C-alpha positions as CSV (number, residue, x, y, z in Angstrom):
1,X,96.0,100.5,62.0
2,X,93.3,99.1,59.8
3,X,90.3,97.7,61.2
4,X,89.5,93.9,61.1
5,X,91.8,90.9,61.2
6,X,95.5,91.0,60.5
7,X,95.9,89.3,57.0
8,X,98.1,86.1,57.1
9,X,100.3,84.7,54.3
10,X,102.2,86.8,51.7
11,X,100.2,89.9,51.2
12,X,103.0,91.8,49.6
13,X,104.2,95.5,50.1
14,X,100.7,97.1,49.9
15,X,99.7,94.8,52.9
16,X,102.9,95.8,54.8
17,X,102.6,99.4,54.1
18,X,98.8,99.4,55.3
19,X,99.6,97.7,58.5
20,X,103.0,98.9,59.3
21,X,102.6,102.3,58.2
22,X,104.4,104.6,55.8
23,X,106.1,108.2,56.5
24,X,108.7,110.4,55.7
25,X,112.2,109.1,56.0
26,X,114.7,110.8,58.5
27,X,118.5,110.7,58.7
28,X,120.5,111.2,61.7
29,X,122.3,114.8,62.0
30,X,125.3,113.4,64.1
31,X,127.1,110.4,64.8
32,X,125.4,109.7,68.3
33,X,122.1,109.6,66.6
34,X,120.2,112.2,68.8
35,X,119.2,114.6,66.2
36,X,117.3,113.8,63.0
37,X,116.4,115.6,59.9
38,X,114.3,115.0,56.9
39,X,115.9,112.9,54.3
40,X,115.5,114.0,50.6
41,X,115.8,111.9,47.3
42,X,116.5,112.9,43.8
43,X,114.2,111.9,41.2
44,X,113.1,112.4,37.6
45,X,111.2,115.6,38.7
46,X,113.7,116.9,41.1
47,X,114.4,116.6,44.9
48,X,111.6,115.2,46.9
49,X,111.2,113.9,50.4
50,X,112.3,110.4,50.9
51,X,109.9,107.9,52.2
52,X,109.9,104.8,54.3
53,X,107.3,102.1,54.8
54,X,106.7,98.7,56.3
55,X,109.2,97.2,58.6
56,X,111.7,100.2,57.8
57,X,109.0,102.7,59.0
58,X,108.3,100.7,62.2
59,X,112.0,100.7,63.1
60,X,112.1,104.5,62.4
61,X,109.3,105.1,64.6
62,X,110.7,103.0,67.4
63,X,113.9,104.9,67.1
64,X,111.9,108.2,67.2
65,X,110.2,107.0,70.4
66,X,113.5,106.4,72.1
67,X,114.3,110.2,71.4
68,X,111.0,111.4,72.7
69,X,110.3,111.7,76.5
70,X,107.4,109.7,77.7
71,X,104.0,111.9,77.6
72,X,105.4,114.8,75.9
73,X,103.2,114.1,72.6
74,X,100.0,115.6,73.3
75,X,98.2,113.5,70.6
76,X,99.7,110.1,72.1
77,X,100.7,110.2,75.8
78,X,101.7,106.6,75.8
79,X,104.2,107.4,73.1
80,X,107.8,107.9,74.3
81,X,110.8,106.8,76.3
82,X,110.7,107.0,80.3
83,X,114.3,105.9,80.6
84,X,115.3,109.3,82.1
85,X,113.4,108.3,85.3
86,X,115.7,105.7,86.0
87,X,118.7,108.2,86.0
88,X,116.8,110.1,88.6
89,X,117.3,107.2,91.1
90,X,120.1,106.0,93.3
91,X,120.8,102.6,91.6
92,X,123.8,100.6,90.9
93,X,125.1,100.2,87.5
94,X,123.8,96.8,86.9
95,X,120.4,97.9,88.2
96,X,120.7,101.0,85.9
97,X,121.3,98.9,82.9
98,X,118.5,96.3,83.6
99,X,115.9,99.2,84.1
100,X,117.0,101.2,81.2
101,X,116.3,97.6,79.3
102,X,112.8,97.6,80.8
103,X,112.2,101.0,79.8
104,X,113.3,100.4,76.2
105,X,111.2,96.9,76.5
106,X,108.0,99.1,77.4
107,X,108.6,101.6,74.7
108,X,109.0,99.0,72.0
109,X,106.1,96.7,73.0
110,X,103.5,99.6,73.5
111,X,103.4,99.9,69.8
112,X,100.4,98.2,68.3
113,X,102.2,97.1,65.2
114,X,104.7,94.9,67.6
115,X,103.3,91.5,68.4
116,X,106.0,90.1,70.3
117,X,109.6,91.3,71.4
118,X,111.9,88.2,70.9
119,X,114.9,89.7,71.8
120,X,116.2,93.1,73.1
121,X,120.0,93.9,73.9
122,X,121.7,97.0,75.0
123,X,125.3,96.8,74.0
124,X,127.8,99.3,75.6
125,X,129.2,101.4,72.6
126,X,132.5,102.3,74.3
127,X,133.4,100.4,77.5
128,X,132.8,102.7,80.6
129,X,130.8,105.2,78.4
130,X,127.4,104.4,79.9
131,X,125.9,104.6,76.6
132,X,124.3,101.7,74.9
133,X,123.2,100.7,71.5
134,X,119.6,99.3,71.3
135,X,119.3,96.1,69.3
136,X,115.7,94.7,68.9
137,X,114.4,91.6,67.3
138,X,110.8,91.5,67.2
139,X,107.6,89.8,65.4
140,X,105.1,92.2,63.9
141,X,101.5,92.1,63.7
142,X,101.9,90.5,60.2
143,X,104.1,87.6,61.8
144,X,107.4,89.0,60.1
145,X,110.5,88.9,62.1
146,X,112.1,92.4,62.3
147,X,115.7,92.7,63.6
148,X,117.1,96.4,64.0
149,X,119.4,98.7,65.7
150,X,116.8,101.3,67.0
151,X,119.0,103.8,68.5
152,X,121.2,104.5,71.6
153,X,120.3,105.3,75.2
154,X,122.8,107.1,77.6
155,X,123.3,107.3,81.3
156,X,125.9,109.8,81.2
157,X,123.4,112.9,80.6
């Protein structure tokens, strides 16, 4: 994140790109969204890596964080999802759901580009499946509201 105060007002795509980041676009490799691969785009010069920036980049980074075990990135030990610890404890199903929700909340709120999490819901994908789609509404450091489905968490191994 750039040093100095966060700009206010309409700064355009350049400010959003600078504060919320930019990167290489990823595409899910399976319907469950577990694996991702690089995305490509066709342009006048041939095929190139697809890119994401701004809010789309933030949403993609949060989705990757849910797929990464907490502490496994040697360059950013606070990056990742610690929800797997919930599954090793003897908890009732409603408590498992709430603990997973809190783990997702921690994963999302630790990102320095997120000013505030406004809403976070886990919606069961299929009744009884113990797999939940993660929907988040957050306010970025630029003051914009971002609503996204950032991934899926599972308690069924």
